[in-house]
N, C-alpha and C positions, 0 to 999 in steps of 0.2 A: 780488370778495372771496372768494367760495366757492372759486373755482378756485385762488387763491393759497394758501389754507389747505390745500387738498387736495394741491397740488403740494409744499408744504413738508413735510407729513406723510409723503408718499411718499418724499421725499428723505431724511428722518430714518430711516425704516424701512430703506431701502437701505444707509445708512451703518452702522447697527447690524449688519445682516446681514453686510456686508463685514468689519467688525471681528471678528465672531465667527468667520468663515472664516479670517482671518489668525491669530487666537489659536489655533484648533484646529490649523492647519498648523504653527505654531511649536512647540506641545506635541508633536505627532507627530514632527516633524523632529529635535528635540533629544533627546527621550526623557528629559529631566531633570526635568520637572514631575511630581511625585508627587501633587499636590493639584489637584483640578478641581471647581468648584462645591462646595467645602468637604468633599469626600470624599477620604479617603486610601487608599492601597494597603494592604491588610491584611497584617500580618506572619504568615508561614507557617512552621511547624516543618519539619524535614527529614523527608520521607517516604522518600526514596531518594537515591542519589548517582550522578552521572555519573562513571564510572570511566575514567580515561585508560589507554590501552594495551589489550592483548588479554587481560589477566588477568581471570578471571571470579570476582568476589568477592561474597559474600553474608554478611549479618550475621544470625545467629539471636539473638533476644532473648526473655527469659523474665521476665514480670512476676510478682512474688511479693507477695501480700497476705494470703492465707489458706492455712494449712497448709504443711507442709514435708516430708511423708512421702516425696515423690518427688524431692526435690532432689538427694540423693546419687546416685540412679539416673541422673538427667540428666547429672551430672558424669562418671559411669562410662561411659555410652554415648558421650558426646562424646569422651572420652579414647580409646576404642576406634577412633574414626574420625579421630583426630588433629585434632579440631575445637575451636575456641574460640568463645565467645559472650559475651553481656552479660546480666546479671540487673538488672532494675529493682526496687529494694526499697522497700517502704513502711515508715515509721517504726515502727509498732506491731509489724510482722513482725520487724524488726531487734531490737527490745527482747525479743521472745519467743524468737528463734532466733539468739542471738549465735554459737553454735558453727557453725551453718550459714553465717553470713556469713563467718566466718574460713575455712571449708572452700572456699567459692566463690572467695575471693581466693587461697588457697593453690594451687588447681587451675589458676590462670592465667587465670581469667575476669575480665572487667571488671564493675564494679558501678556502676549508675546510680541516680539519685534518682527516686523515684516518689511523693513527698510524704509527710508524716508520718501523715495520717489518711485518705487516699484520699477526699478530698472533691471536690466540683465546684469547682475552683479559680477559674474566672471569677466565681463568686458571692461570693468573699471580697474583703476590702479589700486594698489594696496591701501594707500592713504584715502582714496575716494570711498572704498569699501568701508573703512573704519568710520569715516564721517557719516555715511548713510546709517550705520548702526548706532553710533553714538547719539545722533540727533534724536532718534526715536526713544532710546533709553532715557535720555534726559527729559524729554517731554512727558513720558509716562510717569517718571519719578516725580516730576513737578506736580502732576495732577493727582497722583494716587499715593505717593510716598513709597512706591515699590519699584525696584529696578528689574526688568525682565531677565529671566534665566535662559530663555529659549529664543532662537532665531529661525525663521523660515524664509528661505530665499524666494523672491518673486519668480513665478513660472516653474518653481522647483528646480531651478538651474544652479548647480553647485560646481565648484572646482576645488582642487587642493589648496589654492591660494585663499579662496574664500573660507574654506573650512579652517585653515590655519589662523586666519584673522579672527574668526568666531571663537576658536579655542583660546587665543591670546587675550580675548576679552572676557574669559571665564564664562562663556556661554556654550550651549549645546545646540548644534544644528539639527533641525527637525524636518522630516519629510512626511509622508503618509503611507499607510499600507492599503487603504481603501479610498478611492476617489469617488465621491457620490455623483460626479459629473453634473451637479446641479447648475453649474455655470453654462452648460450647454442648453439650458431650458427644458430639461427632462421633466415629464409629469411626475406626480408624487409616487405613482405605482412603479414607474421605471426606476426612480431613485431608490425605493425600498428594495427592488430586485437587484440593484447593484450592490447593496450592503448586506442584506440578511443572509444570503447563502454563503457569503465569504467571511462573515464576522467570526473572530476567535479572540480569546483573551490576549491582551497586549496590543490590540490593533489601535492605530491612530487614523481616524476617519476625517476626511476633508469635506467641509461645506463652505459656502460663502454667505456672508450675512445678508446680502441683498439680492440673492438669486431669485428667479421668477417664482419658484414653487417651494422654497425652503419652509415656509410656514405651513404648507399643506403636507409636506413630506415628513417633517420632524415628528409630529405625533404618531404617525404610523411606524416610523423607525424606532422610536422610544418604546412604544407599546410592544412591538415584536421582539426587540432585544431584551427588554425587561422580562418578557414572558419566557425567555431562554435563560434567565438567571444572570444577565449582565448588570454590572454596576457602572455608572457613568462618572468618571473622575477627571480632575484637572491633570495637566501634564506633570505637574510637580508630584502628584500622587502616583504617577505611573513610571516616569522616566528618571533614571539616576543622573545626577549631575557630577558625580565623581566615582572613582573605583569601578569603571565599567569598560567593556570592550564592545565593538560593533562588528559583527561578522560580515561576510561578503554579500549577504542578502539584506543587510541593513537592520538586522535584529540586534538589539542591545541586550547584553548579558552582564551579570555581575562578575567582576574580575575574580578569577580563582584565587 
């Protein structure tokens, strides 16, 4: 009796193990199962882009939440280098600096959405997230006639719920592949050293429109990157808004 029970238990254990191996192999082979043991693959914003061809493209982005004293200076410097970029604007900044919003658009720069109140978005309810984004889209459209395609979360904090909300609004979540750390008050040389050794085609570089040394650092960065053959483009010229996938490293690829 004891031997029979033991033999049956061993047979059951082997059967379960074999079933597990078959299931795992099936998931690996088809690469279609996104759910395993009730865990889903996390939705990731775009950190950078796989650029097709030999062209070296980079997107300079400027977050604007507090202050506007240096905004026109950024536009002037970028114009000198025949460079375009993208500003991510917060709602209360837009309300305070409407003329600057219009100037950014008139200079040929793209404008993205950086939320209304610069809050930690994942802590909000779904409806609150949507209101934060909708407000900025409506204000930018009223001032420029254009509705933003791209959203950047304050503090770079994303969640699956936030990404889902962004997607439902037909927008693309954007992060960055290189942080200039200008917001820490770095000197111009330190900012350039943050960027130049790391820069590659498809990068999205983060600046802030009113950081301490952005006007000093920007000419150095533009000169050095231009010398390496880089072209400075808006996000719309770099990032796809449809027919794409984002890998685990946040790199956007054209959908096969």
